[in-house]
N, C-alpha and C positions, 0 to 999 in steps of 0.2 A: 432356083439359084438366086442369090441376092445381087442387086445392082449396087455397085459402090458409087459413092458421091465423087464429084471431081475433087482434085487436090488443089488447095490454095496455100501459097506461101505467106508467112507472116514475119514481120520484123520482131525479133525477140525483145528488143528494148521498148518498143512503142505499142506492139500488138496490132499495128496497122497492116493491111494487106499489101503484099508486094508481088509484082509480076503478074503474068496472065494466069488464069485458071487452067489447070492441066487436066484433061479428061483421064479418068481411071483406066488402067489397062484391063482389057477383058481377059478371061481365062484362055481364050483362043489365041490372042495376041501373045500372051506370056508363053504358051506352048510353042508358038512359032519362033520366038526369040530363043528359048531354051534349046530347041532342036537345031537352030542355026549355030548356036554356041557349041553344042556338042559335036556338030559336024566339023567345025573349024578348030576345035581343041587339039587334035593330033598335029596338024600343020603348024599351029601356033607354038606348040611345045618344042618343035624342031627349029624355030626361028632363032638365028644367032642373037645373042644378047646385044651385040653392037647395033643391030637393026631396031632395037626396041628403045623408044624415047623414054626418058625419065623426067 
């Protein structure tokens, strides 16, 4: 498996680094997030639109 480098934001106009370096998400972390989203999706689908901020 490949190790991904951390993510660094850059200002598009100047090319300078902005913000802190963010570590890359591991495959295990991504799986956990996707599982939680899949579990929450049915309840979220039944949430009245008035309760959802835009």
